[in-house]
C-alpha positions, 0 to 999 in steps of 0.5 A, spaced: 523 552 489 519 546 491 521 540 494 517 533 496 519 528 501 519 521 498 518 515 502 516 508 499 513 502 504 513 495 502 517 492 497 524 495 495 523 493 487 530 491 484 527 487 479 521 487 476 516 482 479 514 480 472 521 478 470 520 471 466 524 465 469 525 458 467 523 453 472 530 452 475 535 457 476 541 453 476 547 453 481 548 458 486 555 460 484 552 468 484 548 468 490 546 475 490 543 475 483 540 468 485 536 471 491 533 477 487 531 472 482 528 467 486 524 473 490 522 475 483 519 468 481 515 468 488 512 475 486 510 473 479 507 466 482 503 471 487 501 476 481 499 470 477 494 468 482 497 461 483 498 463 490 493 468 493 492 472 499 491 468 505 494 462 502 500 458 505 506 457 501 510 451 500 515 449 505 522 451 504 525 444 502 519 444 496 521 451 494 528 449 494 527 444 489 522 448 485 527 454 484 533 449 484 537 453 489 540 452 496 536 453 503 540 460 504 538 463 497 531 461 498 531 464 506 534 471 503 529 472 498 523 470 503 526 474 509 526 480 504 518 479 502 517 478 509 520 484 512 516 488 506 510 485 508 508 481 502 509 474 506 507 473 513 510 468 518 506 464 523 509 460 528 508 453 527 503 454 521 508 456 516 509 462 511 503 465 508 501 470 502 499 477 506 492 478 506 489 485 508 486 486 515 486 492 520 492 490 523 496 490 516 493 497 514 495 500 521 502 498 521 504 498 514 499 503 511 497 508 516 502 513 519 499 518 523 499 517 531 498 521 537 503 526 540 504 521 545 507 516 540 501 511 541 498 508 534 491 506 534 486 505 528 483 511 526 475 513 526 473 513 519 467 518 517 465 517 510 464 524 506 462 524 499 462 519 493 462 521 486 465 520 479 470 525 476 475 525 470 483 524 471 487 530 470 494 530 468 497 528 474 492 523 476 493 520 469 500 519 470 500 516 477 495 511 475 497 509 468 491 511 465 489 517 460 487 524 461 479 524 462 479 517 464 473 516 469 475 516 476 471 514 482 472 520 488 472 518 495 472 523 501 473 520 508 475 524 514 479 521 519 479 522 527 484 519 533 481 519 540 475 524 537 480 529 534 479 530 527 486 529 524 486 528 516 482 529 510 483 523 505 481 524 498 481 518 494 481 517 486 480 510 483 480 508 476 473 506 475 475 500 470 478 497 476 472 498 480 466 498 476 461 496 481 464 500 487 458 504 490 456 509 495 452 504 499 458 499 499 463 504 502 458 506 507 456 499 510 463 496 509 466 493 515 473 493 513 479 497 511 478 500 504 484 496 502 481 489 504 475 491 500 479 492 494 482 485 495 475 482 497 471 485 492 475 487 486 481 482 487 486 487 487 491 487 493 495 493 495 502 490 496 506 497 497 505 505 497 509 510 495 508 517 499 510 524 497 509 529 503 509 537 502 506 543 506 500 546 504 495 551 507 488 549 509 482 552 504 476 554 507 472 548 505 478 544 508 479 548 514 471 547 516 472 540 515 478 539 519 476 544 524 482 549 523 482 556 521 483 557 513 490 558 511 493 554 517 499 550 515 497 542 513 501 536 511 499 534 504 501 526 503 500 524 496 500 516 496 500 512 490 498 504 492 501 499 488 499 491 487 504 486 487 505 487 479 507 494 480 500 496 478 498 503 480 490 502 483 489 508 488 491 515 488 490 519 495 491 526 498 491 526 505 491 533 508 493 532 515 493 538 521 498 536 526 496 539 532 493 532 535 498 527 531 504 526 528 506 523 521 511 517 522 514 511 518 518 505 520 523 503 514 528 497 514 535 497 511 538 491 508 545 489 509 
């Protein structure tokens, strides 16, 4: 019997972010439902582009007026969006819509760290770039049709000069029409920041499945291990704020020099 370990970071979606709502919600007689609906409305405001990555959102008093709720209801919604990384609080400056940076990538989306528990940004080596057709799994994962055009990007990641992972990344060509090998080679940012800056697509969460795998001959050569050695296979689907899947990624990890770790939050 085969099984996966499944984990999703970022937003815990109880309600679709695109849930339609009136301008004012009404009284606070049903507190749990209200904060969920306020959260959904904030997400919809971000999804629509009214609030863009890096923008400061209105102050609490203004938001309470906009949504017709109490400060307690509003703060519960904002607290959840902050914990899940959609919003970022900056002391003395306000609350901002999250934008991608190396730190955001490292702490929200990169889960490999040294055996000593130290987390650091990996060295990324570009390997290959090309076009392929979506198979059945990719089509389902990315909500496209079998045979649709995908970009395939392959990178090799290292920690402290030790190769730890191969990333095989698949992107719908229609969402990234001008992506090129040249852009990938000269980029000075993370891929997720490039998605945001170049294509207006902001990754807000990623769902991952983890399996055991055996290194193929090609993988073994690139990972500097023996063919047939066990690897950790991480299957990731990355989503935008409106739950649109934009990236399918397979990471093949040799764990001799690293560990896979995630930190999650539990809501009371």
